[in-house]
C-alpha positions in Angstrom: 68.2 51.1 51.0 66.4 47.8 51.2 64.9 46.4 54.4 67.8 43.9 54.7 70.4 46.5 54.1 68.8 48.7 56.7 68.9 45.8 59.1 72.6 45.1 58.5 73.4 48.8 58.8 71.5 49.0 62.1 73.3 46.0 63.5 76.6 47.5 62.6 75.8 50.9 64.1 74.4 49.4 67.3 77.4 47.1 67.9 79.7 50.0 67.1 78.0 52.0 69.9 79.1 49.3 72.3 82.7 49.3 71.0 82.5 46.2 68.9 82.9 45.4 65.2 80.4 42.7 64.2 82.0 39.7 62.6 80.5 37.8 59.7 79.3 35.2 62.1 77.6 37.8 64.3 75.7 39.2 61.2 74.8 35.6 60.1 73.4 34.9 63.5 71.5 38.2 63.9 70.0 38.3 60.4 69.5 34.6 59.6 71.0 35.1 56.2 74.0 33.4 54.5 77.4 35.0 53.8 76.7 35.8 50.2 73.6 37.8 51.0 75.3 39.7 53.8 78.3 40.5 51.6 76.0 41.8 48.9 74.2 44.0 51.3 77.4 45.4 52.8 78.9 46.1 49.3 75.7 47.9 48.4 75.9 50.0 51.5 79.5 50.9 50.7 78.7 51.7 47.1 76.0 54.1 48.2 78.4 55.7 50.7 76.3 54.6 53.7 79.2 52.7 55.2 83.0 53.0 54.9 85.7 50.8 56.3 88.7 52.6 57.9 91.6 50.2 57.3 94.0 51.9 59.6 91.7 51.9 62.7 89.8 48.8 61.6 86.4 50.1 62.2 83.3 51.2 60.3 82.6 54.9 59.5 79.0 56.1 59.1 
């Protein structure tokens, strides 16, 4: 996991603890990166089974 992937992962986990799902705009604001970089990091985390999206409950699974 790269430093940026770790940062995105931690933001998602922390926001989940407070009952929120981060939006793309939240991630852009908190990381200072663009949409393409954030999407690449999230896809990498999902490929490596670090994150999963539950479509029914609409939340992240760690």
